[in-house]
C-alpha positions in Angstrom: 22.9 12.2 -2.0 23.8 12.3 1.9 26.6 9.7 2.0 30.2 10.3 2.2 32.7 8.6 -0.6 33.4 6.1 2.4 29.9 5.3 3.0 29.7 4.8 -1.1 32.8 2.5 -1.0 31.5 0.4 1.8 28.1 -0.2 0.0 29.9 -1.4 -3.0 31.8 -3.7 -0.9 28.8 -5.0 0.7 26.9 -5.3 -2.5 30.1 -7.4 -3.9 29.7 -9.5 -0.8 26.0 -10.1 -1.1 26.6 -11.2 -4.9 29.1 -13.4 -3.9 27.0 -15.1 -1.3 24.4 -15.6 -4.0 26.9 -17.2 -6.3 26.4 -14.6 -9.1 29.6 -13.4 -10.9 28.2 -9.9 -11.3 26.4 -7.4 -8.8 22.8 -6.9 -9.4 20.6 -4.2 -8.4 19.0 -6.1 -5.5 22.6 -6.4 -4.1 23.2 -2.5 -3.9 19.9 -2.0 -2.2 20.4 -4.7 0.5 24.0 -3.4 1.0 22.6 0.2 1.2 20.1 -0.9 3.9 22.8 -2.7 5.7 25.1 0.3 5.8 22.3 2.8 6.6 19.9 0.8 8.9 22.1 -1.8 10.2 22.1 -5.6 10.2 18.6 -7.4 9.5 17.4 -9.3 12.6 14.5 -11.5 12.7 12.9 -10.6 16.3 9.9 -12.6 17.5 7.0 -10.1 17.9 3.4 -10.9 19.1 1.0 -10.0 16.3 -0.1 -6.9 18.5 3.3 -5.7 18.4 3.6 -6.3 14.8 0.3 -4.4 14.0 1.7 -1.5 16.2 5.0 -1.1 14.4 3.0 -1.4 11.0 0.9 1.5 12.2 3.9 3.5 13.2 5.8 3.3 10.0 2.6 4.0 8.1 2.4 6.9 10.0 5.9 8.3 9.3 5.3 7.4 5.7 1.8 9.2 5.3 2.8 12.5 7.0 6.1 12.6 4.7 4.0 12.4 1.9 1.5 14.9 3.0 4.0 17.7 3.9 5.8 17.1 0.5 9.2 16.6 2.6 12.3 16.9 0.1 13.3 13.6 1.1 11.0 11.4 -0.5 10.0 8.0 1.1 12.2 5.1 -0.5 10.9 2.4 1.7 8.9 1.1 4.3 9.2 -2.0 6.4 8.3 -3.6 9.5 11.4 -5.8 9.4 14.0 -5.3 12.3 17.4 -3.9 11.6 19.8 -2.8 14.1 17.8 -1.6 17.5 14.9 -0.5 15.4 11.8 -3.0 14.9 10.9 -1.0 11.6 11.9 1.9 9.8 11.0 4.3 7.0 13.8 4.9 4.7 13.9 8.4 3.2 16.3 9.3 0.2 17.5 12.8 0.0 17.0 14.1 -3.7 20.4 16.2 -3.2 22.9 17.3 -0.7 21.6 20.2 1.2 23.1 22.4 4.0 20.6 25.3 4.3 17.1 24.5 5.7 14.0 27.1 6.2 12.3 27.0 9.5 9.1 25.3 7.5 11.2 22.5 6.6 12.6 21.7 9.9 9.0 22.1 11.3 7.8 19.6 8.7 10.7 17.0 9.4 9.1 17.2 13.2 5.9 16.4 12.0 7.2 13.4 9.9 9.1 12.1 13.2 6.1 12.3 15.3 3.6 11.0 12.7 4.4 7.3 14.1 3.4 8.3 17.4 0.5 10.2 16.3 -0.9 6.9 14.5 -0.1 5.0 17.6 -2.4 7.2 19.6 -5.2 7.4 17.1 -5.6 3.8 16.2 -4.5 2.3 19.6 -5.6 5.0 22.0 -2.4 4.8 23.6 1.7 5.4 22.9 4.5 2.7 23.1 8.0 3.2 23.8 8.8 2.5 20.0 8.8 6.3 19.4 12.0 6.8 21.8 14.5 7.6 19.1 11.9 10.0 17.1 11.2 12.0 20.2 15.1 12.3 20.5 15.5 13.7 17.2 12.5 16.0 17.5 13.9 17.4 20.7 17.3 18.2 19.0 15.6 19.7 16.0 13.4 22.0 18.2 16.4 23.0 20.5 18.5 23.7 17.4 15.9 26.1 16.1 15.5 27.8 19.1 19.0 28.0 20.7 21.1 28.2 17.8 19.1 29.4 14.7 16.7 32.1 16.2 13.6 30.4 14.6 11.4 31.0 17.7 8.5 33.5 17.7 9.5 35.2 20.9 13.6 35.0 20.2 14.0 35.5 16.6 17.1 37.7 16.6 19.6 36.0 18.8 20.9 32.9 20.0 19.9 31.7 23.5 22.4 28.5 23.8 22.6 26.3 26.9 26.3 27.6 27.6 25.5 30.9 28.1 25.3 31.5 31.5 24.5 35.2 31.2 20.9 34.5 30.3 18.3 35.6 32.9 15.9 33.4 34.5 13.0 34.8 32.3 14.9 34.3 29.1 15.6 30.6 30.0 11.8 30.0 30.8 11.1 31.7 27.3 13.5 29.7 25.7 12.2 26.4 26.8 8.7 27.3 26.3 9.6 28.3 22.8 11.0 24.7 22.4 8.1 23.1 23.8 5.7 24.9 21.6 7.4 23.9 18.6 7.4 20.1 19.5 3.8 20.2 20.7 2.3 22.2 17.7 4.0 19.4 15.2 2.5 16.7 17.2 -0.9 18.3 17.2 -0.6 19.0 13.4 0.7 15.2 12.8 -2.3 13.9 14.8 -4.6 16.0 12.7 -3.0 14.8 9.5 -3.2 11.1 10.2 -6.7 11.7 11.4 -7.8 13.4 8.2 -6.2 10.5 5.8 -7.1 7.5 8.4 -8.3 5.3 5.3 -4.8 5.8 3.9 -3.0 5.0 7.0 -5.1 1.8 7.1 -4.2 0.9 3.6 -0.4 1.6 4.3 -0.3 -0.4 7.5 -2.3 -3.4 5.7 0.0 -3.6 3.0 2.9 -3.9 5.4 1.3 -6.4 7.4 0.9 -8.3 4.3 4.2 -7.9 2.6 6.4 -6.5 5.5 8.2 -4.1 3.1 6.8 -1.7 0.6 9.0 0.4 -1.8 8.2 4.0 -3.1 6.2 2.7 -6.3 3.8 0.4 -4.0 3.7 3.5 -1.9 2.4 5.7 -4.1 -0.1 3.4 -5.9 -1.7 3.4 -2.4 -1.7 6.9 -2.0 -2.8 7.8 -5.5 -5.2 10.6 -5.2 -3.8 11.8 -1.9 -2.4 15.0 -2.4 0.5 16.6 -0.2 -0.9 19.6 1.9 
């Protein structure tokens, strides 16, 4: 789900290449897994990180995975890793259960919480934040902006669009619009901090598993989070 036909064809080609490099005459599941990650997340890169950086990345990705579980995201976590791919030092891979084109306000807010879970974990564990959340912040800002500017999902502006290219908007409306966007992102971050703080023990367990294995899949994550119910 979520991929085009061209994406699927590309994954099949990459899987065949992985199998050929390994000297196999048939394509295995692991080849498709490796191909999927390469197509979706980019080339694997072995970047030399310090132990401190590795620990920060582990807690950052653990924060994403934990909050995703707690909000009951309709895109369950497939894999969490601190192995670098593309420009990312680590990543949390979500697998949508189905192709969807409509999303409720609550679902979009939950998505922002998941994206901000990494920064929340950094702040709680280390008392400081890093530039590793730059892409997360861009995506959160884009979601909040669309919710207020285009979808009418703000508290004060809920029955009309207030797009940036509408030059007829008054300064008061622009201030209201920008305040709504800031409120959505700030409240999502506050909730992410609350969730991560409340479940700090689970956060530590996920981060420890990542530091030990570098990559954990959905089944391993479910085992770590046994008894932790979504909120």
